[in-house]
N, C-alpha and C positions, 0 to 999 in steps of 0.2 A: 544605467548608462555610466560611462566613464566621465569624471569631472575633476578638473584641476582645482583643488580646494585649499583655501587659507586655513590651516589647522591650528596654527599658533604663530606669534611673531617670529619671523625668520624662517618659516617653513611652509611650503606648499606640498601637497600630496595628491596623487592621482587616485581617487577613490570611487567607489560605486555610490550613485545617488539615484533616487527615483526620477523618471522622466517627468518634467514639469507639466502642470495642467492649467487650464483656464481658472483663474481665481476671481476675476472681475469681468463684467461685460465688455470692457474696453481693452482687454488683454488679447494677445496673440501668442501662440507657441510656434517657434521657428526651429526648423532642423538646420543646424549649422553645417555649411558646406566649406567654408573657409574662414579662418580667423587669424588675427595677428597679435603680437605682444606689444603693449604700450609701456613706455617707461613708468607710467603711473602704476602698472602692475608691480613693477620692481619697487616702487615707493611703498606699496602695501607690504611687500615682503620684508622690507627693511624697517617697518614700523613707523613710517613717516606720514601715514594717513590715519589719524585718530578715529575717524568715523567708520573706517573699514570694520565690518563685522567678522569676527572669527567664525569660521564654518561656511562662509560664502564661497561659491565658485567664482574664480577671478575671470577677468577678460571683458572687454567692451567694444572691440573692433571686429566686426563680422559681416558676412553676407550669408544668406541661406534661403530656404524654401519654407513658405508658410505651411504649417501642418494643421493648425486649428485656429479659429477666431471666436471671440466672444460675440454675444448677440448685438452689441452696440457698435461693432467694427463694420465700417462701410467702404473703406478705400482699398482694402486688400482682401484676398480670399485664399483658401487653401490651394496650393500649387503655384502661387506667385513666387517668383524669385525676387528677393528684396535685399536692400542695404539697410542696416540698422543704425539709427542715430545714437551717438554716445550719450546724449542727454535724454532723460525721461522728463516729459513736460506735458502739463494738462492743456495748455493753450488758452486758458481762461482767467488765470489769476493776474494780479497787478503786474508782475514781472513779465509773464508770457505775453501779455497784450502789448508790451513795450519792446519786445524782441529779446529780453534777457532771460532766455529759457533755462540757462544754467542756474538761475535763482528761483526757479519754479517752487512755489510753497509746498507742493506735494510731489516734487520730483527732484531734478538736478542730476548729479552724478550718482546714479543708483546701481546700474548694471555692473556687476563685478566689484562692488564696493559695499553697498547696503543690502542688495538682493543678489541672487545667483546670476552670474554672468555667462560669457560665451565660450570659455575654454572647456567646452563640453559638447555632447552630441546634440543637445536641444537646449533652448533657452526660452523663458517666458518674458515677453516684452509688454510692459504696461503702456497704456495710451497708444495703442498700435497705429491708429490713424495718423498720429503725429510723428511717431518714431520710425515708421517703416516706409521706405521709398522703393517702388517697383523698379527693377533693373530691365532696361530694354533688351530685346533678344540679341541685338548685335553688340552688346557689351558683356565681356566675360566677368566671371567672379573676381579674377585678379585685377581687372581694370576698375571694378566697382568697390573693391575692399576699402580703399582709403576715404571714400565719400563720407562715411559716418563720423569720422574723427579728424584725422590729420589734414586731409584736403580742405575740409570745412574750416579748420583752424587757420590754415594758410589764407584761405579766401577772406575770412573775417578780419584777419590782421591787415591784409592789403586794403580791404574796403574801408576800415575805420581810420586808416593812416592818411586819407585825403591826398593821395599822390597826384601830382601834376607832371606834365611832360618836361618841365624844367628842373625837376627835383633830382637830388642824389638820395638814394634809398640804401640804408644799411640793414642787412639781415645777419643776425648773430646766431651762428650755428648752421651747419650744413648736413644735419641728420635728415631722416625722412620728413619730419615736419618742416624743417628749414627749406628743404627742396620743394615741398608743396607750396610753401610761402613764396619761394622764388618764382615758381610757375605762375602764381596768381599776380605777383607784383608786375611781371612782364606784360600782363594784360593792360596795364595803365601806361605802358611805354614811357617810363621815366628816362631822363637824360643819362643817368648813370646808376648802376646797381653794384654795390660792394657787399661781398659775402665774407664774414669773419669766422674762421674755423680753426680750432686747435689741432685737429687730426690731419696728418699729411695725406692719408689715403682719401679722405673726404675732400680735401682741397684739390687734389688731383682729379677727382671725379668731376668737380664743378668746372675745372679748367677744360677738361676734355669735352664735356657736354654743353657747356655754356661759354663759348669763347669770348663773348662780348662782356662778360661779367668780370669785375676786378675781384681777385681773391687774395685775402690777407690773413696773416697770423695775428692773434690777439696782441702780441708784444709790439707789432708795428701798425696796428689799426689806426690809432689816433693820429700818428704822424702822417700816414698816407692819406687819411681822410682830409686832414688840413691842407695837404699839398694839392689834392684834387678839387678842393672847393674854396680856394683862396682864404683858408683859415676858418671858414664858417662851420665846417662839419656837416654831418648828414642832416637832411631836412626831416 
């Protein structure tokens, strides 16, 4: 199969690799139907991720169809359409039991960093019962693609921020993850949302699609926040 591979610092190559197989009873093999590029992939390319293994297939944002499952997998079966979680986690260690799955003692960010990822035709997913979410029939691949990483990131950010309806919320950055965060922040109905973004095209996108949101440039952010909040700043 074709796989986009980290061959050395500063270089990715599209090379031939064997189709992955089940290595552990908790594994699943997924046929990739749609994937996307994360800025973390570019961090690997630029040598900013020391734990990234040379020779791995990059990528960790994907949806696909289950091709095969290990004997211990019970929640998905071959033929299921699934979204894949960016984090690999056992669900049983100290960190997993407390919800900090990114710190899993036998997982964390593995796909596309320490084991082969999804910029390929197939990918092996460890702890499949934890990492695979079935996609409903009325949800397209495109709609489900962000679930495993950037939408989850935005949801988590909004959740841990303890937002109330009296708050002013500042979102720094209006790229894909920032926009997913904006969508999730809106669920809490804060009094005011301010988005700070350096790129004019992204600022204009927010203005067009979110007319109730205040959009600012970095150079004016502090001054405008103070004026909006009687000098307090964002909550």
